[in-house]
C-alpha positions as a Markdown table, in Angstrom:
| # | Residue | x | y | z |
|---|---|---|---|---|
| 1 | Unk | 0.0 | 0.0 | 0.0 |
| 2 | Unk | 1.5 | 3.4 | -1.0 |
| 3 | Unk | 2.3 | 6.2 | 1.4 |
| 4 | Unk | 1.3 | 9.5 | 0.0 |
| 5 | Unk | 2.6 | 12.9 | 1.0 |
| 6 | Unk | 0.2 | 15.9 | 1.3 |
| 7 | Unk | 0.6 | 19.6 | 2.0 |
| 8 | Unk | -2.0 | 22.1 | 3.0 |
| 9 | Unk | -2.0 | 25.3 | 0.9 |
| 10 | Unk | -3.8 | 27.2 | 3.7 |
| 11 | Unk | -1.6 | 26.5 | 6.7 |
| 12 | Unk | 1.5 | 24.7 | 5.3 |
| 13 | Unk | 0.9 | 21.5 | 7.4 |
| 14 | Unk | 2.4 | 18.4 | 5.8 |
| 15 | Unk | 1.5 | 14.8 | 6.4 |
| 16 | Unk | 1.9 | 11.3 | 5.1 |
| 17 | Unk | -1.1 | 9.0 | 4.6 |
| 18 | Unk | -1.2 | 5.2 | 4.0 |
| 19 | Unk | -3.8 | 4.7 | 1.3 |
| 20 | Unk | -5.0 | 2.2 | -1.1 |
| 21 | Unk | -4.5 | 2.9 | -4.8 |
| 22 | Unk | -8.3 | 3.0 | -5.2 |
| 23 | Unk | -8.8 | 5.5 | -2.3 |
| 24 | Unk | -9.8 | 9.1 | -3.2 |
| 25 | Unk | -7.1 | 11.7 | -2.5 |
| 26 | Unk | -7.4 | 13.5 | 0.9 |
| 27 | Unk | -8.8 | 17.1 | 0.7 |
| 28 | Unk | -9.3 | 18.3 | 4.2 |
| 29 | Unk | -6.4 | 19.4 | 6.3 |
| 30 | Unk | -6.4 | 17.7 | 9.8 |
| 31 | Unk | -4.6 | 20.8 | 11.2 |
| 32 | Unk | -6.8 | 23.7 | 10.1 |
| 33 | Unk | -9.8 | 21.7 | 8.6 |
| 34 | Unk | -9.5 | 23.7 | 5.3 |
| 35 | Unk | -10.2 | 21.8 | 2.1 |
| 36 | Unk | -6.7 | 22.8 | 0.8 |
| 37 | Unk | -4.7 | 19.5 | 0.8 |
| 38 | Unk | -2.7 | 18.6 | -2.3 |
| 39 | Unk | -0.6 | 15.6 | -3.1 |
| 40 | Unk | 3.1 | 16.2 | -3.2 |
| 41 | Unk | 5.3 | 14.6 | -5.9 |
| 42 | Unk | 7.9 | 12.6 | -4.1 |
| 43 | Unk | 9.8 | 9.4 | -4.2 |
| 44 | Unk | 7.6 | 6.3 | -4.0 |
| 45 | Unk | 7.2 | 5.0 | -0.5 |
| 46 | Unk | 5.5 | 1.8 | 0.4 |
| 47 | Unk | 5.6 | -0.8 | 3.1 |
| 48 | Unk | 6.6 | -4.4 | 2.4 |
| 49 | Unk | 5.0 | -6.7 | 5.0 |
| 50 | Unk | 5.5 | -10.4 | 5.4 |
| 51 | Unk | 8.2 | -12.7 | 4.3 |
| 52 | Unk | 9.8 | -13.4 | 0.9 |
| 53 | Unk | 9.7 | -9.8 | -0.4 |
| 54 | Unk | 13.4 | -9.6 | -1.2 |
| 55 | Unk | 15.0 | -12.9 | -2.1 |
| 56 | Unk | 18.5 | -12.0 | -0.7 |
| 57 | Unk | 17.5 | -10.5 | 2.6 |
| 58 | Unk | 19.0 | -12.0 | 5.7 |
| 59 | Unk | 20.8 | -14.9 | 4.0 |
| 60 | Unk | 23.3 | -16.9 | 5.9 |
| 61 | Unk | 25.7 | -19.7 | 5.1 |
| 62 | Unk | 26.1 | -21.0 | 1.5 |
| 63 | Unk | 22.6 | -20.1 | 0.3 |
| 64 | Unk | 22.5 | -19.3 | -3.4 |
| 65 | Unk | 20.7 | -16.5 | -5.2 |
| 66 | Unk | 17.8 | -18.1 | -7.1 |
| 67 | Unk | 18.2 | -15.5 | -9.9 |
| 68 | Unk | 21.8 | -16.6 | -10.5 |
| 69 | Unk | 21.3 | -19.9 | -12.4 |
| 70 | Unk | 24.8 | -20.0 | -13.8 |
| 71 | Unk | 23.8 | -19.2 | -17.4 |
| 72 | Unk | 23.3 | -15.6 | -16.7 |
| 73 | Unk | 19.6 | -16.0 | -17.1 |
| 74 | Unk | 19.7 | -14.5 | -20.6 |
| 75 | Unk | 18.4 | -16.2 | -23.6 |
| 76 | Unk | 19.8 | -15.1 | -26.9 |
| 77 | Unk | 17.5 | -14.5 | -29.8 |
| 78 | Unk | 18.6 | -14.3 | -33.4 |
| 79 | Unk | 16.7 | -12.0 | -35.6 |
| 80 | Unk | 17.2 | -11.3 | -39.3 |
| 81 | Unk | 17.3 | -7.8 | -40.6 |
| 82 | Unk | 14.0 | -6.7 | -42.1 |
| 83 | Unk | 11.9 | -9.5 | -40.5 |
| 84 | Unk | 9.2 | -7.1 | -39.5 |
| 85 | Unk | 10.6 | -6.7 | -36.0 |
| 86 | Unk | 11.1 | -2.9 | -36.2 |
| 87 | Unk | 14.6 | -1.6 | -36.4 |
| 88 | Unk | 17.1 | -3.3 | -38.7 |
| 89 | Unk | 15.1 | -3.2 | -41.9 |
| 90 | Unk | 14.7 | 0.6 | -42.0 |
| 91 | Unk | 11.1 | 0.3 | -40.9 |
| 92 | Unk | 11.7 | 2.6 | -38.0 |
| 93 | Unk | 13.3 | 5.4 | -40.1 |
| 94 | Unk | 16.9 | 4.6 | -39.2 |
| 95 | Unk | 19.5 | 4.1 | -41.8 |
| 96 | Unk | 20.6 | 0.6 | -40.8 |
| 97 | Unk | 18.7 | -1.2 | -43.5 |
């Protein structure tokens, strides 16, 4: 659930509110009761609850990172120039075709 920052244009009070994405934005300032709250643009803040959120947290011993499977996890894909895949055939406007 995201944590949103708000500021009151009337009194300057700032606050953070834990809200669902579907919740309507807050409008009334809890400090002065004026309907002058606005959302601030800030870094995303959210709370991760429960176990298993970050695979490498609190590892001990010889535990291996699941994402590191030894092959780099990358699969190569061979494409021919001009096969309808966008760039490479000049379809995107570049001069590589």
